[in-house]
C-alpha positions in Angstrom: 48.7 20.1 -26.0 52.5 20.1 -25.6 52.1 20.4 -21.8 49.9 17.2 -21.9 52.5 15.4 -24.0 55.3 16.4 -21.6 53.5 14.7 -18.7 53.2 11.3 -20.4 56.0 8.7 -20.7 58.0 8.8 -23.9 57.0 6.3 -26.6 60.2 6.1 -28.6 60.1 4.2 -31.9 61.5 4.6 -35.4 59.9 7.6 -37.0 60.2 8.6 -40.7 60.8 12.4 -40.4 60.1 13.1 -44.0 56.8 11.2 -44.0 55.8 12.8 -40.7 56.6 16.3 -42.0 54.5 15.6 -45.1 51.6 14.6 -42.9 51.8 17.7 -40.8 52.0 19.9 -43.9 49.0 18.1 -45.4 47.1 18.5 -42.1 47.7 22.3 -42.2 46.8 22.5 -45.9 50.1 24.2 -46.6 51.7 22.2 -49.4 51.7 25.4 -51.5 53.8 27.3 -48.9 56.1 24.7 -47.4 59.2 23.0 -48.9 60.3 19.8 -47.2 64.0 19.0 -47.5 64.4 16.0 -45.2 66.3 12.9 -46.3 64.3 9.6 -46.3 65.0 7.4 -43.3 64.1 7.0 -39.7 65.1 8.3 -36.3 64.4 7.0 -32.8 61.9 9.5 -31.4 58.4 10.0 -29.9 56.2 10.4 -33.0 53.6 12.5 -31.2 56.1 14.9 -29.8 57.7 15.3 -33.3 54.3 16.0 -34.8 53.4 18.5 -32.1 56.8 20.3 -32.5 56.6 20.4 -36.3 53.0 21.7 -36.1 53.8 24.4 -33.6 56.9 25.5 -35.6 55.1 25.5 -38.9 52.0 27.4 -37.7 54.2 30.1 -36.2 56.4 30.3 -39.3 53.5 30.4 -41.7 51.7 33.1 -39.6 54.8 35.3 -39.5 56.2 34.7 -43.0 55.6 37.4 -45.6 52.6 36.8 -48.0 53.6 34.8 -51.0 56.8 33.4 -49.4 57.6 29.8 -48.6 58.8 28.1 -45.4 61.4 25.3 -45.7 61.7 22.4 -43.3 65.1 20.9 -43.5 67.1 18.3 -41.7 70.5 16.6 -42.3 71.8 13.2 -41.3 75.1 11.9 -40.1 76.1 8.3 -39.9 75.7 6.9 -36.4 79.0 7.0 -34.6 80.0 4.5 -32.0 79.8 5.7 -28.4 83.1 6.9 -26.8 84.2 7.0 -23.2 83.0 10.5 -22.5 85.3 12.1 -25.1 84.0 13.9 -28.2 
């Protein structure tokens, strides 16, 4: 599936990462094993690629995590900084 998504044009829009993560976890039926620690808000991204990446990462993590353990999805945010002239 990811290969198919790589071949299509990006469809960038505002994506709510926390909501998207909750949807992926629900689709996997894994609310009892996954902790979501993502601040509310949106980012500019291709929603389908975010869903596929989260799904792939979670499936792998859940398959390889010890029985009875939880997997945490976390993200942090920083205020948007103005662009500079090539300097950090």
